[in-house]
C-alpha positions as CSV (number, residue, x, y, z in Angstrom):
1,M,-0.3,0.2,0.1
2,L,1.4,3.7,-1.0
3,I,1.1,6.7,1.8
4,Q,1.3,9.6,0.7
5,M,4.1,11.6,2.1
6,K,5.5,15.5,2.2
7,V,8.4,17.0,2.8
8,F,9.0,17.6,6.3
9,G,12.3,19.3,5.8
10,L,15.8,19.3,5.7
11,A,18.3,18.0,8.8
12,M,21.9,17.1,9.1
13,D,23.3,13.8,10.3
14,P,25.3,15.6,13.4
15,I,27.9,12.6,13.4
16,T,28.4,12.2,9.5
17,S,27.9,15.8,8.1
18,T,25.5,14.1,5.6
19,P,22.1,16.1,4.7
20,I,18.7,14.1,5.4
21,V,15.5,15.0,3.7
22,I,12.7,14.1,6.1
23,L,9.6,12.8,4.8
24,K,6.6,12.9,7.1
25,D,2.6,11.1,5.8
26,L,0.0,13.7,5.7
27,Q,-0.4,13.1,9.7
28,E,2.5,13.1,10.4
29,K,2.6,10.1,12.1
30,K,5.1,8.3,9.8
31,A,8.6,9.9,9.2
32,V,11.3,8.3,6.6
33,P,14.6,10.2,6.8
34,I,16.9,9.4,3.8
35,W,20.4,10.4,3.3
36,I,21.2,12.2,0.5
37,G,24.2,14.4,-1.5
38,L,24.7,18.0,-0.9
39,F,23.5,18.9,-4.0
40,E,20.5,17.1,-4.1
41,A,19.9,18.6,-1.1
42,S,20.9,22.2,-2.8
43,A,17.8,21.5,-4.9
44,I,15.5,20.4,-2.8
45,A,16.4,23.5,-0.1
46,T,16.1,25.7,-3.2
47,Q,12.8,24.7,-4.1
48,L,11.4,24.7,-0.5
49,E,12.7,28.6,-0.1
50,R,11.0,29.5,-3.2
51,I,14.2,30.7,-4.1
52,D,14.7,31.9,-7.9
53,L,17.5,31.3,-9.6
54,A,19.4,33.6,-12.4
55,R,19.8,30.1,-14.1
56,P,17.9,26.6,-14.0
57,M,18.9,23.9,-12.1
58,T,19.1,20.5,-13.5
59,H,15.5,19.8,-11.9
60,D,14.3,22.9,-13.1
61,L,15.1,22.2,-16.3
62,M,13.9,18.3,-16.5
63,N,10.9,19.6,-15.1
64,D,10.4,22.5,-18.2
65,M,11.6,20.0,-20.9
66,L,8.7,17.8,-19.9
67,K,6.5,20.5,-19.8
68,I,7.4,22.0,-23.2
69,L,7.2,18.0,-24.6
70,G,3.5,17.7,-23.2
71,V,4.2,15.1,-20.5
72,S,3.5,15.8,-17.0
73,V,4.5,14.3,-13.8
74,T,1.4,12.3,-11.8
75,K,3.6,11.3,-8.8
76,I,6.8,10.0,-7.7
77,V,7.1,6.4,-5.6
78,I,9.7,5.4,-2.9
79,N,9.1,2.0,-3.5
80,D,12.0,-0.3,-2.1
81,L,15.1,-0.5,0.3
82,R,17.7,-2.5,-0.6
83,N,20.9,-2.4,1.0
84,N,20.6,0.7,2.8
85,T,19.6,2.5,-0.6
86,F,16.3,3.4,-1.1
87,F,14.7,3.0,-4.7
88,A,11.9,5.6,-6.5
89,V,10.2,5.8,-10.0
90,I,8.7,9.1,-11.1
91,H,5.2,8.2,-13.0
92,V,4.6,10.9,-15.9
93,L,1.2,11.4,-18.3
94,K,2.6,10.8,-22.0
95,N,-0.1,10.6,-24.5
96,S,-2.7,9.2,-21.7
97,S,-0.5,6.7,-20.9
98,I,1.3,6.3,-17.4
99,V,5.5,5.7,-18.0
100,T,7.2,4.9,-14.9
101,I,11.2,6.1,-14.8
102,D,13.9,4.6,-12.3
103,S,15.6,7.6,-10.2
104,R,17.2,8.6,-7.1
105,P,14.7,9.2,-4.6
106,S,16.2,13.0,-4.0
107,D,15.7,13.6,-7.3
108,A,12.4,12.4,-7.6
109,I,11.8,14.5,-4.4
110,A,13.0,17.6,-6.1
111,L,11.1,16.9,-9.8
112,A,8.0,16.4,-7.7
113,L,8.2,20.1,-6.0
114,R,8.8,21.2,-8.8
115,A,5.8,19.9,-11.1
116,N,3.9,20.3,-7.4
117,A,3.2,15.8,-7.7
118,P,2.2,14.4,-4.9
119,I,5.3,12.1,-3.3
120,F,4.2,8.2,-2.0
121,V,6.1,5.8,-0.2
122,D,5.9,2.1,-0.2
123,E,4.5,0.9,3.3
124,K,7.4,-1.8,3.3
125,V,9.6,1.2,2.7
126,I,8.5,2.8,5.8
127,E,8.6,-0.1,7.5
128,K,12.2,-1.3,6.9
129,S,13.8,2.3,7.4
130,T,13.4,2.1,10.9
131,N,15.7,-0.8,10.1
132,I,18.4,1.4,8.4
133,D,21.8,-0.1,9.8
134,F,23.6,3.4,10.5
135,G,27.4,1.5,10.0
136,K,30.4,2.4,11.7
137,K,30.3,6.2,11.2
138,T,27.4,6.3,12.8
139,K,27.7,3.6,15.6
140,D,26.5,5.9,18.7
141,L,23.0,5.6,16.9
142,N,23.1,2.4,16.7
143,K,22.5,1.8,20.8
144,Y,19.6,2.9,20.6
145,S,16.3,1.3,19.6
146,K,14.2,0.9,16.7
147,E,11.3,2.2,18.6
148,Q,13.3,5.4,19.8
149,L,14.3,6.6,17.1
150,Q,11.1,5.9,15.0
151,E,9.8,8.1,18.3
152,F,12.8,10.6,17.6
153,L,11.6,11.2,13.4
154,E,8.0,10.8,14.2
155,N,8.3,13.8,16.8
156,L,10.3,16.1,14.6
157,S,8.6,19.4,14.9
158,S,8.9,22.0,12.3
159,E,11.4,24.3,14.5
160,D,13.7,21.7,14.4
161,F,14.3,22.3,10.9
162,G,14.9,26.3,11.2
163,K,15.7,27.6,7.4
164,Y,14.4,24.7,5.7
165,K,10.5,23.8,7.6
166,M,7.7,23.6,5.4
């Protein structure tokens, strides 16, 4: 089953200094953290902040090209989590047919924000995301139980994200 989610905000992992995009369901009861790259975080942040740049970024270009070609993004789905890697697909409408395109979740999210398309996460991905192996760099996080991490993510408030809150 797919759960509609929204970008709740961006944060920095304090241990690895890696950006994290936090998705929350519309009732703000379930959260999914996705570690992303700096460039992808920048693409998401500029859209969250509605910053107009002098030149289009890659995701702006992609969105504009799709529009010009008469293709619309209908939704994105984060559909799998394997070996601590999230997978996503972008659903586009082309000539009355839905086509899916494999994507990194960060790129799919950046495009969905620009196209005003809904973001969905497969329920099995939400369940798996509470079991992410944080690796050696974040061994301190492993001292917390799955329930403690889940409670932490679910109870984040918009103030926790500073200027990146929605």
